[in-house]
TIBATI-962783 format. One record per residue: residue in three letters; residue number from 1; x, y, z of N, C-alpha, C in turn. Coordinates in Angstrom, 3 decimals, decimal comma, m for minus. Layout:
<senus>
<residu: Ala; num: NUM; n_X: X; n_Y: Y; n_Z: Z; ca_X: X; ca_Y: Y; ca_Z: Z; c_X: X; c_Y: Y; c_Z: Z>
...
</senus>
This chain:
<senus>
<residu: Met; num: 1; n_X: 32,699; n_Y: 36,825; n_Z: 40,838; ca_X: 32,229; ca_Y: 36,557; ca_Z: 39,313; c_X: 31,826; c_Y: 37,496; c_Z: 39,149>
<residu: Gly; num: 2; n_X: 31,736; n_Y: 38,242; n_Z: 37,856; ca_X: 31,747; ca_Y: 39,299; ca_Z: 37,526; c_X: 30,205; c_Y: 39,291; c_Z: 36,741>
<residu: Glu; num: 3; n_X: 29,721; n_Y: 40,545; n_Z: 36,433; ca_X: 27,933; ca_Y: 40,331; ca_Z: 35,882; c_X: 28,169; c_Y: 40,121; c_Z: 34,319>
<residu: Gly; num: 4; n_X: 29,560; n_Y: 40,464; n_Z: 33,986; ca_X: 29,967; ca_Y: 39,855; ca_Z: 32,896; c_X: 29,994; c_Y: 38,371; c_Z: 33,011>
<residu: Asp; num: 5; n_X: 30,521; n_Y: 37,953; n_Z: 33,681; ca_X: 30,625; ca_Y: 36,808; ca_Z: 33,253; c_X: 29,660; c_Y: 35,311; c_Z: 33,027>
<residu: Glu; num: 6; n_X: 28,619; n_Y: 35,514; n_Z: 34,242; ca_X: 27,325; ca_Y: 35,525; ca_Z: 34,192; c_X: 26,473; c_Y: 35,575; c_Z: 32,661>
<residu: Val; num: 7; n_X: 26,680; n_Y: 36,723; n_Z: 32,423; ca_X: 25,955; ca_Y: 36,565; ca_Z: 30,980; c_X: 26,476; c_Y: 35,948; c_Z: 29,900>
<residu: Ala; num: 8; n_X: 27,741; n_Y: 35,984; n_Z: 29,495; ca_X: 28,940; ca_Y: 35,056; ca_Z: 29,165; c_X: 28,085; c_Y: 33,578; c_Z: 29,629>
<residu: Ala; num: 9; n_X: 28,581; n_Y: 33,240; n_Z: 30,601; ca_X: 27,538; ca_Y: 31,596; ca_Z: 30,710; c_X: 26,270; c_Y: 31,482; c_Z: 30,565>
<residu: Gln; num: 10; n_X: 25,456; n_Y: 32,842; n_Z: 30,415; ca_X: 23,739; ca_Y: 32,123; ca_Z: 30,142; c_X: 24,418; c_Y: 32,328; c_Z: 28,604>
<residu: Ile; num: 11; n_X: 24,834; n_Y: 32,756; n_Z: 28,078; ca_X: 24,535; ca_Y: 32,284; ca_Z: 26,492; c_X: 25,295; c_Y: 31,166; c_Z: 25,733>
<residu: Leu; num: 12; n_X: 26,310; n_Y: 31,308; n_Z: 26,743; ca_X: 26,729; ca_Y: 29,436; ca_Z: 26,492; c_X: 26,094; c_Y: 28,611; c_Z: 26,905>
<residu: Asn; num: 13; n_X: 25,114; n_Y: 28,796; n_Z: 27,844; ca_X: 24,377; ca_Y: 27,620; ca_Z: 28,012; c_X: 22,832; c_Y: 28,107; c_Z: 27,007>
<residu: Ile; num: 14; n_X: 22,631; n_Y: 28,793; n_Z: 26,217; ca_X: 21,776; ca_Y: 28,950; ca_Z: 25,585; c_X: 22,055; c_Y: 28,706; c_Z: 24,378>
<residu: Leu; num: 15; n_X: 23,543; n_Y: 28,843; n_Z: 23,977; ca_X: 24,008; ca_Y: 28,003; ca_Z: 22,703; c_X: 23,884; c_Y: 26,919; c_Z: 22,144>
<residu: Asp; num: 16; n_X: 24,432; n_Y: 26,714; n_Z: 23,753; ca_X: 24,269; ca_Y: 25,029; ca_Z: 23,964; c_X: 22,461; c_Y: 24,088; c_Z: 24,012>
<residu: Ile; num: 17; n_X: 22,067; n_Y: 24,568; n_Z: 24,311; ca_X: 20,776; ca_Y: 24,352; ca_Z: 24,455; c_X: 19,875; c_Y: 24,843; c_Z: 22,637>
<residu: Ile; num: 18; n_X: 20,171; n_Y: 25,431; n_Z: 22,208; ca_X: 20,169; ca_Y: 25,399; ca_Z: 20,874; c_X: 20,343; c_Y: 24,537; c_Z: 19,796>
<residu: Asp; num: 19; n_X: 21,784; n_Y: 24,454; n_Z: 20,016; ca_X: 23,170; ca_Y: 23,317; ca_Z: 19,697; c_X: 21,875; c_Y: 21,883; c_Z: 19,341>
<residu: Ser; num: 20; n_X: 21,446; n_Y: 21,447; n_Z: 21,012; ca_X: 21,100; ca_Y: 20,441; ca_Z: 21,809; c_X: 19,265; c_Y: 20,210; c_Z: 21,486>
<residu: Arg; num: 21; n_X: 19,172; n_Y: 21,323; n_Z: 20,748; ca_X: 17,923; ca_Y: 21,131; ca_Z: 19,739; c_X: 17,839; c_Y: 20,902; c_Z: 18,385>
<residu: Asp; num: 22; n_X: 18,510; n_Y: 21,797; n_Z: 17,772; ca_X: 18,374; ca_Y: 20,831; ca_Z: 16,609; c_X: 19,486; c_Y: 19,624; c_Z: 16,150>
<residu: Thr; num: 23; n_X: 20,398; n_Y: 19,397; n_Z: 17,035; ca_X: 20,952; ca_Y: 17,581; ca_Z: 16,708; c_X: 19,277; c_Y: 17,032; c_Z: 16,835>
<residu: Thr; num: 24; n_X: 18,733; n_Y: 17,476; n_Z: 18,245; ca_X: 17,372; ca_Y: 16,639; ca_Z: 17,773; c_X: 16,608; c_Y: 16,087; c_Z: 17,324>
<residu: Leu; num: 25; n_X: 16,110; n_Y: 17,287; n_Z: 16,769; ca_X: 15,092; ca_Y: 17,943; ca_Z: 15,705; c_X: 15,843; c_Y: 17,159; c_Z: 14,090>
<residu: Gln; num: 26; n_X: 16,943; n_Y: 16,801; n_Z: 14,613; ca_X: 17,289; ca_Y: 15,969; ca_Z: 12,806; c_X: 17,509; c_Y: 14,588; c_Z: 13,000>
<residu: Glu; num: 27; n_X: 17,622; n_Y: 14,777; n_Z: 14,750; ca_X: 17,811; ca_Y: 13,015; ca_Z: 14,546; c_X: 16,351; c_Y: 12,500; c_Z: 14,667>
<residu: Phe; num: 28; n_X: 15,054; n_Y: 12,935; n_Z: 15,155; ca_X: 13,544; ca_Y: 13,234; ca_Z: 14,896; c_X: 13,334; c_Y: 12,678; c_Z: 13,451>
<residu: Asn; num: 29; n_X: 13,805; n_Y: 13,716; n_Z: 12,772; ca_X: 13,313; ca_Y: 14,003; ca_Z: 11,304; c_X: 13,901; c_Y: 12,529; c_Z: 10,352>
<residu: Lys; num: 30; n_X: 15,160; n_Y: 11,807; n_Z: 10,995; ca_X: 15,493; ca_Y: 10,495; ca_Z: 10,743; c_X: 14,856; c_Y: 9,578; c_Z: 10,797>
<residu: His; num: 31; n_X: 14,427; n_Y: 9,132; n_Z: 12,489; ca_X: 13,223; ca_Y: 8,760; ca_Z: 12,536; c_X: 11,844; c_Y: 8,588; c_Z: 11,802>
<residu: Gln; num: 32; n_X: 11,320; n_Y: 9,685; n_Z: 11,891; ca_X: 10,297; ca_Y: 9,789; ca_Z: 11,041; c_X: 10,367; c_Y: 9,424; c_Z: 9,763>
<residu: Glu; num: 33; n_X: 11,684; n_Y: 9,207; n_Z: 9,058; ca_X: 11,950; ca_Y: 8,706; ca_Z: 7,863; c_X: 11,615; c_Y: 7,297; c_Z: 7,605>
<residu: Val; num: 34; n_X: 12,480; n_Y: 6,598; n_Z: 9,175; ca_X: 12,357; ca_Y: 5,323; ca_Z: 8,658; c_X: 10,890; c_Y: 4,902; c_Z: 9,037>
<residu: Ile; num: 35; n_X: 9,878; n_Y: 5,298; n_Z: 10,137; ca_X: 8,924; ca_Y: 5,051; ca_Z: 10,537; c_X: 7,914; c_Y: 5,419; c_Z: 9,203>
<residu: Lys; num: 36; n_X: 8,288; n_Y: 6,287; n_Z: 7,923; ca_X: 7,665; ca_Y: 6,327; ca_Z: 7,453; c_X: 7,614; c_Y: 4,867; c_Z: 5,813>
<residu: Lys; num: 37; n_X: 9,119; n_Y: 4,704; n_Z: 6,432; ca_X: 9,337; ca_Y: 3,516; ca_Z: 4,901; c_X: 8,882; c_Y: 2,403; c_Z: 5,307>
<residu: Trp; num: 38; n_X: 8,854; n_Y: 2,571; n_Z: 6,908; ca_X: 8,507; ca_Y: 0,785; ca_Z: 7,363; c_X: 6,775; c_Y: 0,961; c_Z: 6,920>
<residu: Phe; num: 39; n_X: 6,448; n_Y: 2,265; n_Z: 7,796; ca_X: 4,169; ca_Y: 2,175; ca_Z: 7,437; c_X: 3,888; c_Y: 1,665; c_Z: 5,499>
<residu: Tyr; num: 40; n_X: 4,983; n_Y: 2,223; n_Z: 4,532; ca_X: 4,579; ca_Y: 2,115; ca_Z: 3,613; c_X: 5,345; c_Y: 1,347; c_Z: 3,215>
<residu: Arg; num: 41; n_X: 5,875; n_Y: m0,440; n_Z: 3,388; ca_X: 6,313; ca_Y: m1,118; ca_Z: 2,953; c_X: 5,569; c_Y: m1,691; c_Z: 1,966>
<residu: Arg; num: 42; n_X: 4,166; n_Y: m1,473; n_Z: 2,336; ca_X: 3,472; ca_Y: m2,853; ca_Z: 1,530; c_X: 2,629; c_Y: m2,360; c_Z: 0,538>
<residu: Asp; num: 43; n_X: 2,974; n_Y: m0,842; n_Z: 0,249; ca_X: 1,873; ca_Y: 0,008; ca_Z: m0,472; c_X: 2,574; c_Y: m0,076; c_Z: m2,052>
<residu: Lys; num: 44; n_X: 2,057; n_Y: m0,760; n_Z: m2,962; ca_X: 3,202; ca_Y: m0,680; ca_Z: m4,300; c_X: 1,882; c_Y: m0,422; c_Z: m5,232>
<residu: Ile; num: 45; n_X: 2,546; n_Y: m0,013; n_Z: m6,536; ca_X: 1,234; ca_Y: 0,565; ca_Z: m7,263; c_X: 1,157; c_Y: m0,539; c_Z: m8,592>
<residu: Lys; num: 46; n_X: m0,378; n_Y: m0,761; n_Z: m8,549; ca_X: m0,634; ca_Y: m1,640; ca_Z: m9,369; c_X: m1,104; c_Y: m1,101; c_Z: m10,458>
<residu: Ile; num: 47; n_X: m0,742; n_Y: m1,622; n_Z: m11,306; ca_X: m1,320; ca_Y: m0,990; ca_Z: m12,845; c_X: m1,740; c_Y: m2,369; c_Z: m13,562>
<residu: Phe; num: 48; n_X: m2,927; n_Y: m1,933; n_Z: m13,904; ca_X: m4,282; ca_Y: m3,396; ca_Z: m14,590; c_X: m4,165; c_Y: m2,732; c_Z: m16,001>
<residu: Arg; num: 49; n_X: m3,475; n_Y: m3,768; n_Z: m16,901; ca_X: m3,491; ca_Y: m3,368; ca_Z: m18,242; c_X: m5,465; c_Y: m4,096; c_Z: m19,224>
<residu: Ile; num: 50; n_X: m5,131; n_Y: m4,045; n_Z: m20,375; ca_X: m6,559; ca_Y: m4,835; ca_Z: m20,508; c_X: m6,220; c_Y: m6,213; c_Z: m20,962>
<residu: Ala; num: 51; n_X: m7,005; n_Y: m7,726; n_Z: m20,736; ca_X: m5,753; ca_Y: m8,477; ca_Z: m20,469; c_X: m5,620; c_Y: m9,003; c_Z: m19,825>
<residu: Thr; num: 52; n_X: m4,935; n_Y: m8,701; n_Z: m18,492; ca_X: m4,261; ca_Y: m8,603; ca_Z: m17,626; c_X: m5,611; c_Y: m9,948; c_Z: m16,486>
<residu: Leu; num: 53; n_X: m4,444; n_Y: m10,447; n_Z: m16,020; ca_X: m5,353; ca_Y: m11,964; ca_Z: m15,042; c_X: m5,087; c_Y: m11,252; c_Z: m13,801>
<residu: Val; num: 54; n_X: m6,672; n_Y: m11,022; n_Z: m13,467; ca_X: m7,063; ca_Y: m10,178; ca_Z: m11,994; c_X: m7,636; c_Y: m11,104; c_Z: m11,077>
<residu: Leu; num: 55; n_X: m7,715; n_Y: m11,577; n_Z: m9,700; ca_X: m8,228; ca_Y: m12,101; ca_Z: m8,615; c_X: m9,548; c_Y: m10,881; c_Z: m8,166>
<residu: Leu; num: 56; n_X: m10,521; n_Y: m10,714; n_Z: m7,885; ca_X: m12,110; ca_Y: m10,319; ca_Z: m6,680; c_X: m11,804; c_Y: m10,250; c_Z: m5,836>
<residu: Trp; num: 57; n_X: m11,808; n_Y: m9,298; n_Z: m5,001; ca_X: m11,603; ca_Y: m10,099; ca_Z: m3,798; c_X: m13,247; c_Y: m10,665; c_Z: m3,298>
<residu: Asn; num: 58; n_X: m13,958; n_Y: m10,846; n_Z: m2,528; ca_X: m15,268; ca_Y: m11,738; ca_Z: m2,557; c_X: m15,707; c_Y: m11,448; c_Z: m1,353>
<residu: Lys; num: 59; n_X: m16,438; n_Y: m9,832; n_Z: m1,604; ca_X: m17,177; ca_Y: m8,989; ca_Z: m0,333; c_X: m18,108; c_Y: m9,930; c_Z: m0,004>
<residu: Ala; num: 60; n_X: m18,471; n_Y: m11,722; n_Z: m0,207; ca_X: m19,465; ca_Y: m11,771; ca_Z: 1,030; c_X: m18,985; c_Y: m12,846; c_Z: 1,838>
<residu: His; num: 61; n_X: m17,332; n_Y: m12,835; n_Z: 1,678; ca_X: m16,800; ca_Y: m13,686; ca_Z: 2,955; c_X: m15,959; c_Y: m12,284; c_Z: 3,385>
<residu: Glu; num: 62; n_X: m16,154; n_Y: m11,128; n_Z: 3,442; ca_X: m15,693; ca_Y: m10,117; ca_Z: 3,803; c_X: m15,361; c_Y: m9,962; c_Z: 5,458>
<residu: Lys; num: 63; n_X: m15,981; n_Y: m10,644; n_Z: 6,461; ca_X: m16,174; ca_Y: m10,409; ca_Z: 7,753; c_X: m16,031; c_Y: m11,145; c_Z: 7,837>
<residu: Lys; num: 64; n_X: m15,292; n_Y: m10,850; n_Z: 9,219; ca_X: m15,056; ca_Y: m12,581; ca_Z: 10,335; c_X: m16,329; c_Y: m13,290; c_Z: 10,940>
<residu: Gly; num: 65; n_X: m15,946; n_Y: m14,369; n_Z: 10,534; ca_X: m17,289; ca_Y: m15,079; ca_Z: 10,560; c_X: m18,333; c_Y: m15,815; c_Z: 9,613>
<residu: Gln; num: 66; n_X: m18,185; n_Y: m15,114; n_Z: 8,366; ca_X: m18,703; ca_Y: m15,006; ca_Z: 7,236; c_X: m18,092; c_Y: m16,371; c_Z: 6,160>
<residu: His; num: 67; n_X: m17,114; n_Y: m16,840; n_Z: 7,298; ca_X: m16,441; ca_Y: m17,602; ca_Z: 5,798; c_X: m16,132; c_Y: m18,443; c_Z: 7,013>
<residu: Leu; num: 68; n_X: m15,733; n_Y: m19,591; n_Z: 6,247; ca_X: m15,280; ca_Y: m21,027; ca_Z: 6,791; c_X: m13,400; c_Y: m20,760; c_Z: 6,720>
<residu: Lys; num: 69; n_X: m12,612; n_Y: m21,683; n_Z: 7,342; ca_X: m11,215; ca_Y: m21,426; ca_Z: 7,711; c_X: m10,344; c_Y: m21,729; c_Z: 6,275>
<residu: Phe; num: 70; n_X: m10,893; n_Y: m22,231; n_Z: 5,279; ca_X: m10,673; ca_Y: m22,249; ca_Z: 3,915; c_X: m11,254; c_Y: m22,176; c_Z: 2,861>
<residu: Asp; num: 71; n_X: m12,280; n_Y: m21,200; n_Z: 3,289; ca_X: m13,038; ca_Y: m20,444; ca_Z: 2,703; c_X: m12,004; c_Y: m19,764; c_Z: 1,086>
<residu: Pro; num: 72; n_X: m11,996; n_Y: m19,702; n_Z: 0,073; ca_X: m11,369; ca_Y: m17,909; ca_Z: m0,904; c_X: m11,433; c_Y: m16,837; c_Z: m0,691>
<residu: Leu; num: 73; n_X: m11,122; n_Y: m16,313; n_Z: m0,212; ca_X: m11,769; ca_Y: m15,189; ca_Z: m0,124; c_X: m11,426; c_Y: m13,617; c_Z: m1,458>
<residu: Trp; num: 74; n_X: m10,367; n_Y: m14,366; n_Z: m2,242; ca_X: m10,322; ca_Y: m13,769; ca_Z: m3,831; c_X: m10,745; c_Y: m14,795; c_Z: m4,704>
<residu: Ile; num: 75; n_X: m11,652; n_Y: m14,617; n_Z: m5,952; ca_X: m12,129; ca_Y: m15,281; ca_Z: m6,411; c_X: m11,565; c_Y: m14,697; c_Z: m7,689>
<residu: Gly; num: 76; n_X: m11,984; n_Y: m16,125; n_Z: m8,952; ca_X: m11,198; ca_Y: m15,682; ca_Z: m9,799; c_X: m9,986; c_Y: m16,972; c_Z: m10,748>
<residu: Pro; num: 77; n_X: m9,354; n_Y: m16,556; n_Z: m12,054; ca_X: m9,131; ca_Y: m15,373; ca_Z: m12,440; c_X: m10,146; c_Y: m14,817; c_Z: m12,719>
<residu: Tyr; num: 78; n_X: m10,038; n_Y: m13,999; n_Z: m13,407; ca_X: m10,231; ca_Y: m12,741; ca_Z: m14,600; c_X: m9,456; c_Y: m12,085; c_Z: m15,469>
<residu: Gln; num: 79; n_X: m10,069; n_Y: m11,523; n_Z: m16,264; ca_X: m9,032; ca_Y: m10,667; ca_Z: m17,274; c_X: m10,179; c_Y: m9,588; c_Z: m17,113>
<residu: Val; num: 80; n_X: m8,832; n_Y: m8,117; n_Z: m17,546; ca_X: m9,757; ca_Y: m7,278; ca_Z: m17,770; c_X: m10,007; c_Y: m6,835; c_Z: m18,841>
<residu: Ser; num: 81; n_X: m11,250; n_Y: m5,988; n_Z: m19,224; ca_X: m11,669; ca_Y: m6,337; ca_Z: m20,411; c_X: m11,822; c_Y: m5,309; c_Z: m21,243>
<residu: Glu; num: 82; n_X: m11,759; n_Y: m3,659; n_Z: m19,982; ca_X: m12,784; ca_Y: m2,325; ca_Z: m20,318; c_X: m11,609; c_Y: m1,757; c_Z: m19,182>
<residu: Ile; num: 83; n_X: m10,960; n_Y: m0,340; n_Z: m19,457; ca_X: m10,392; ca_Y: 0,567; ca_Z: m17,731; c_X: m11,387; c_Y: 1,506; c_Z: m18,245>
<residu: Met; num: 84; n_X: m12,074; n_Y: 2,047; n_Z: m16,985; ca_X: m12,075; ca_Y: 3,369; ca_Z: m17,325; c_X: m11,885; c_Y: 3,787; c_Z: m15,534>
<residu: Asp; num: 85; n_X: m12,443; n_Y: 4,363; n_Z: m14,937; ca_X: m12,184; ca_Y: 4,949; ca_Z: m12,971; c_X: m12,062; c_Y: 3,796; c_Z: m12,564>
<residu: Thr; num: 86; n_X: m13,535; n_Y: 3,234; n_Z: m13,246; ca_X: m13,231; ca_Y: 1,703; ca_Z: m12,626; c_X: m12,596; c_Y: 0,210; c_Z: m13,991>
<residu: Phe; num: 87; n_X: m13,265; n_Y: m1,288; n_Z: m13,125; ca_X: m12,528; ca_Y: m1,692; ca_Z: m14,643; c_X: m13,768; c_Y: m2,679; c_Z: m14,801>
<residu: Arg; num: 88; n_X: m13,600; n_Y: m3,114; n_Z: m16,076; ca_X: m14,301; ca_Y: m3,808; ca_Z: m16,063; c_X: m14,005; c_Y: m5,474; c_Z: m16,221>
<residu: Leu; num: 89; n_X: m14,371; n_Y: m6,391; n_Z: m16,116; ca_X: m14,089; ca_Y: m7,660; ca_Z: m16,329; c_X: m14,466; c_Y: m8,353; c_Z: m16,919>
<residu: Lys; num: 90; n_X: m13,984; n_Y: m9,844; n_Z: m17,227; ca_X: m15,073; ca_Y: m10,717; ca_Z: m18,286; c_X: m13,655; c_Y: m12,194; c_Z: m18,115>
<residu: Glu; num: 91; n_X: m14,946; n_Y: m13,280; n_Z: m17,428; ca_X: m14,081; ca_Y: m14,692; ca_Z: m17,284; c_X: m12,928; c_Y: m15,052; c_Z: m18,620>
<residu: Leu; num: 92; n_X: m12,306; n_Y: m16,070; n_Z: m18,080; ca_X: m11,038; ca_Y: m16,722; ca_Z: m19,367; c_X: m11,741; c_Y: m17,291; c_Z: m20,744>
<residu: Gln; num: 93; n_X: m13,163; n_Y: m17,702; n_Z: m20,469; ca_X: m14,345; ca_Y: m17,869; ca_Z: m21,836; c_X: m14,431; c_Y: m16,505; c_Z: m22,412>
<residu: Gly; num: 94; n_X: m14,920; n_Y: m15,827; n_Z: m21,810; ca_X: m15,074; ca_Y: m14,469; ca_Z: m23,251; c_X: m16,363; c_Y: m13,805; c_Z: m22,371>
<residu: Asp; num: 95; n_X: m16,957; n_Y: m14,606; n_Z: m21,638; ca_X: m18,185; ca_Y: m13,993; ca_Z: m20,975; c_X: m18,037; c_Y: m12,907; c_Z: m19,482>
<residu: Asp; num: 96; n_X: m18,324; n_Y: m11,354; n_Z: m20,011; ca_X: m18,588; ca_Y: m10,682; ca_Z: m19,226; c_X: m19,151; c_Y: m9,825; c_Z: m18,132>
<residu: Leu; num: 97; n_X: m18,559; n_Y: m9,806; n_Z: m17,122; ca_X: m19,447; ca_Y: m9,747; ca_Z: m15,750; c_X: m20,010; c_Y: m8,473; c_Z: m15,915>
<residu: Ser; num: 98; n_X: m21,120; n_Y: m8,402; n_Z: m15,298; ca_X: m22,552; ca_Y: m6,890; ca_Z: m15,657; c_X: m21,544; c_Y: m5,989; c_Z: m14,296>
<residu: Leu; num: 99; n_X: m20,505; n_Y: m6,490; n_Z: m13,727; ca_X: m20,239; ca_Y: m5,104; ca_Z: m12,776; c_X: m18,788; c_Y: m4,234; c_Z: m12,782>
<residu: Leu; num: 100; n_X: m19,162; n_Y: m3,233; n_Z: m12,276; ca_X: m17,990; ca_Y: m2,535; ca_Z: m12,285; c_X: m16,841; c_Y: m2,929; c_Z: m10,868>
<residu: Val; num: 101; n_X: m15,670; n_Y: m2,566; n_Z: m11,056; ca_X: m14,770; ca_Y: m3,184; ca_Z: m10,003; c_X: m13,957; c_Y: m2,165; c_Z: m9,495>
<residu: Asn; num: 102; n_X: m13,725; n_Y: m1,316; n_Z: m8,649; ca_X: m12,666; ca_Y: m0,700; ca_Z: m8,237; c_X: m10,824; c_Y: m1,334; c_Z: m8,007>
<residu: Glu; num: 103; n_X: m10,567; n_Y: m0,774; n_Z: m8,115; ca_X: m8,871; ca_Y: m0,933; ca_Z: m7,972; c_X: m8,895; c_Y: m1,483; c_Z: m6,773>
<residu: Gln; num: 104; n_X: m9,607; n_Y: m1,473; n_Z: m6,049; ca_X: m8,822; ca_Y: m1,778; ca_Z: m4,282; c_X: m9,281; c_Y: m2,924; c_Z: m4,350>
<residu: Tyr; num: 105; n_X: m10,123; n_Y: m3,424; n_Z: m5,109; ca_X: m10,720; ca_Y: m4,893; ca_Z: m5,298; c_X: m9,816; c_Y: m6,111; c_Z: m6,281>
<residu: Leu; num: 106; n_X: m9,170; n_Y: m4,718; n_Z: m6,581; ca_X: m8,808; ca_Y: m6,358; ca_Z: m7,525; c_X: m7,200; c_Y: m6,431; c_Z: m7,165>
<residu: Lys; num: 107; n_X: m6,315; n_Y: m7,628; n_Z: m6,706; ca_X: m4,911; ca_Y: m8,063; ca_Z: m7,467; c_X: m4,448; c_Y: m8,855; c_Z: m8,489>
<residu: His; num: 108; n_X: m3,413; n_Y: m8,216; n_Z: m8,896; ca_X: m2,743; ca_Y: m9,748; ca_Z: m9,985; c_X: m2,979; c_Y: m11,048; c_Z: m9,567>
<residu: Tyr; num: 109; n_X: m3,719; n_Y: m11,402; n_Z: m10,713; ca_X: m3,093; ca_Y: m13,109; ca_Z: m10,764; c_X: m1,692; c_Y: m13,737; c_Z: m11,584>
<residu: Phe; num: 110; n_X: m1,255; n_Y: m14,162; n_Z: m10,502; ca_X: 0,287; ca_Y: m14,539; ca_Z: m11,387; c_X: m0,263; c_Y: m16,521; c_Z: m11,540>
<residu: Met; num: 111; n_X: 0,317; n_Y: m16,751; n_Z: m13,036; ca_X: m0,174; ca_Y: m18,230; ca_Z: m13,605; c_X: 1,219; c_Y: m18,926; c_Z: m13,334>
<residu: Thr; num: 112; n_X: 0,903; n_Y: m20,247; n_Z: m12,783; ca_X: 1,767; ca_Y: m21,199; ca_Z: m12,079; c_X: 1,326; c_Y: m22,554; c_Z: m12,701>
<residu: Gly; num: 113; n_X: 2,250; n_Y: m23,626; n_Z: m13,584; ca_X: 2,007; ca_Y: m24,587; ca_Z: m14,375; c_X: 0,948; c_Y: m24,460; c_Z: m15,824>
<residu: Pro; num: 114; n_X: 0,049; n_Y: m25,490; n_Z: m16,218; ca_X: m0,247; ca_Y: m25,085; ca_Z: m17,483; c_X: m1,200; c_Y: m23,424; c_Z: m18,107>
<residu: Ser; num: 115; n_X: m1,400; n_Y: m23,225; n_Z: m18,975; ca_X: m1,697; ca_Y: m21,781; ca_Z: m19,224; c_X: m3,815; c_Y: m22,374; c_Z: m18,963>
<residu: Leu; num: 116; n_X: m3,782; n_Y: m20,920; n_Z: m18,087; ca_X: m5,544; ca_Y: m21,170; ca_Z: m18,350; c_X: m6,594; c_Y: m20,449; c_Z: m19,287>
<residu: Thr; num: 117; n_X: m4,988; n_Y: m19,735; n_Z: m20,182; ca_X: m6,326; ca_Y: m19,254; ca_Z: m21,372; c_X: m6,827; c_Y: m20,147; c_Z: m22,381>
<residu: Pro; num: 118; n_X: m7,817; n_Y: m20,097; n_Z: m22,431; ca_X: m8,566; ca_Y: m21,585; ca_Z: m23,257; c_X: m7,339; c_Y: m21,326; c_Z: m24,669>
<residu: Ser; num: 119; n_X: m7,356; n_Y: m22,675; n_Z: m25,257; ca_X: m6,507; ca_Y: m22,852; ca_Z: m26,077; c_X: m7,280; c_Y: m22,658; c_Z: m27,896>
<residu: Asp; num: 120; n_X: m6,934; n_Y: m22,375; n_Z: m29,058; ca_X: m7,039; ca_Y: m22,167; ca_Z: m29,734; c_X: m7,225; c_Y: m23,630; c_Z: m30,895>
</senus>
């Protein structure tokens, strides 16, 4: 075997390694996309408008051991009365709450059964 054959074999080996690296990188990127979709599967955009019914996170029962098994972790429903960077809430009877609430402490309230708004 001549010196030219050894150089050609080394070049072919390097080309094989480069191809293998490229396919591995493509598979890795596909896998990263799958992991990203799985990780963000629960992220949903919350859109709150005025008069939207929401539940408020019960901060007093947040820590483990601070609440009993069936104590509610969400309180409400409340109605969004004003939107700034934070949200001002009011009770369904119309009484405004004095606190401003960040979006992360709210979730949509979906009614089941008869309407909870006061009838006219």
